[in-house]
N, C-alpha and C positions, 0 to 999 in steps of 0.2 A: 093489621094494626101497625105497630112499629117493627122494623125500622123502614118506613116508607117515606119517600121524599115529599109527599103531600102533607105530611104531619110535622115536619121538622123545622119549618122556617123560624119560629120563635126560639127554639132551643139552640139554634146556631149562634144566637147572640151570647150564649153562655159557654161557647166552645173553648174559651181559654181557661175554663175551670180545670184544676189539676186532677189527674186520675186518682190521686190519693184520697180525694174527697169521697170516692165511691164506697169506702169502707166505714163510713161514719155513722151508720145506723146504730143506735145504742144497743148494748147487749140485752138490756131488759126488754126493749121493744122487739128485738129479733127473737128472743126466747118466747115471749108471749104470743107472737104471731105464728111462728113456724112450729112450735111445739104442738099447737092445735091442728096443724094441717099436714105435717110430714107424712103421716100414715095414709092420708087421702091421696097425696101425690104419688106414692109408691105402690098403691093398690093395683092389682091386675085388672080390676074393674069388670070382672066377668058378669056381674049383675047390674052394672051401671047403666042407666038409661042412655040411649044414643040420641044425639042431637044432630039433625041433618045440617051440614055446613052450607052456608049461602054466601054469595058475594057480599062485600061490605056495603052496608046501607044504614043510614042514621035511624031508619024506622024499625029495624029489626031488634027485638028485645025478647029474650027468653030467661031473664033473671028470675029465679024462684027463691033463692036464699034470702033471708031477711035483709032489709036495708040497714046500714050502719051509718046514718048521716051524722055529720058533725058541723058545728058552727065555726066557720073560718073567718077570722077578722085580721085586720092589719097587725093587731097586737099579738095574736096567737101565731101568726106567720113569723113575726119578728122574734118572738121568744124561741121558736123552733130553730130559726137561723142562728141565733146567738149560741144556743147549746151545741148546734152542729159544728159551727166554726171553732168553738172552745174545745171540743173533743179532738178535732183535727189538729188544733194548735199544740196539743200535748205531744204529738208524734212528728208533726211537720209544720213548724211555724211559718215557713215561707209559703207553703201551699195554703195555709189558713188565711194568710194575708191576701193572697190572690183571690181566694174564694170570697172573702168578705167584701172586697172591692166590687166583684161581679154581682154579688147579691144586692149590694146597695144601688146598683144601676138598673136592675130589672125586677119585674113583678113575676115571681115564680108561680103564683096562682094563675095568672093570665097565660103563662107559658104552658103550664100543665093543662089548662083548659084547651089550648090549641093542640097539644099533643093528643088529647083524648077526643078531639073533634071527630064526630062521625063514628065513634067506636061503640057507643052505647054506654060508656062509663062516664061518671061525673067526678069532678075534683073535690067535692065536698061530701063524699061517702067513703068511709074507711075501707069497706069491702072492695070498692072500685079502685081506689088508689093502691091498695095492697095487691090486687090483681094486676094492675098496670105495672107496678114495680117488679113483681115476680115474672111477668111476661117479658118486660124489657130485658131483665136479667137473663132469661132463658134464650131470647133471640140473640143477645150479644154473646153469651157463652158459646152458643152453637153457630154463631155467624150466619144466622138465618134471617134474610131480609124479606121473607114472604109477607105479603099483606094478608093478615088473618081476618076472616069474616066475622061479623058481629055475633052470629050464632055460636061460633067456637069460643069467642071471648066471653059470652054470657055463660056458656057451659063451664068454662074454666073458673069464672067467678063463683058459680054455684058450688063447684067442687072445693075451692079454697076457703070459702066463707061459711060452709055448712056447719062446721064445728066451731069456727071462730065466733059466730053469732051467739053460741051458747055459753061463752065465757062470761061469768057474772061481772068481771071487772069492766067489761065493755058496756055495761048498763050505765056506767058513769059518764055523763056527757064530757066532762073535763078529760077523762082518759081517752075517749074517742078523738077528741080534738087534738090532744098532744100526739097521739100515734098517727092520726091522719095527716097532720102538718109535717111530721117527720118523714112519713112515707112519700108524701107529695114532693118534698124537697129532694129526697134521695132519688126519686124517679127522674126528676129534671136533671139532676147532677150526673147520673150515670148515662143518661141519654146524650147530654152535652159532651161528656167525655168520649162517647162513641163517635160523635161527629168530629171531634178534634182528632181522634185517632185515625179516622178515615182520611181526613185531609193530610195528615202527616205520615200516612203509610205504615201505621203500627197497629193495625186492627188485630193481628194475631196476639200480640203481647197484651193488648187491652182485654181481648176476649179471654185469654188465659187468666188474667188477674181477676176479672169478674167471676169466672167460674170457680177459681180457688177461694176467693173471698166468700162467695155464697155458700160453698160447701163447708168451709171452716166455721162459719157463723150460724148456719141453719141446720147443718147436718145432712143436707140434700145435695146430691151431685146432679146439676142441671143437665149435664151431658149424658146422663143415664136415662133421661126422660124424653119421650116423644110427645108431641102435642096432637091430640085427636079431637074428634067432634064431641067427645065426652070429657075433655080435660086432659091432664097429664096421665100418661101410662108408662110403665117401664119399657125400655127398648128391648 
């Protein structure tokens, strides 16, 4: 999956986004999503089913966890962007201004669809965009540019969303849309930040910032995890 050159063309358009934008997932969203999945990521997985890894292929799909589809519209995307920029503006007005300009120029849903192309994940499913954001964060935190096969991506989605799908709050379509739009936007933003950091020769600093942000806000140390054919396992 990412960070692979075949999937980044559209995200490069947003490469001027400030790194500060990467920390703008709301506390309520972070709590809801990762409180449900932290124990799954840190489990030793001794009884977990193994999924045989395969080369990336758009036709490979092993997703078994329930789908969490949401209705994405221009209005829902705009609402998420407005809230996102407003949160950033409280701590970094200049960065918020830069971000707002970039968001006005580009279709983040189209960019996300491009980033997920061939991965088996869809931009209108909360479980899929949640998986993508977590995986992007893990790869950036570990500076791992391996192209991850679809079977491994599907196994990770199953792991991350198995408990998430049981949360009664996510039975509400409006809640799924709000969280889905937010995760989609954040995924595009951190990916674009990585591309910018790569061009500017500051990948270590950006990697450190993403790892620290993720640990502070989700309680999970991405650098303490390894990605296996059954999802995340402790190193």
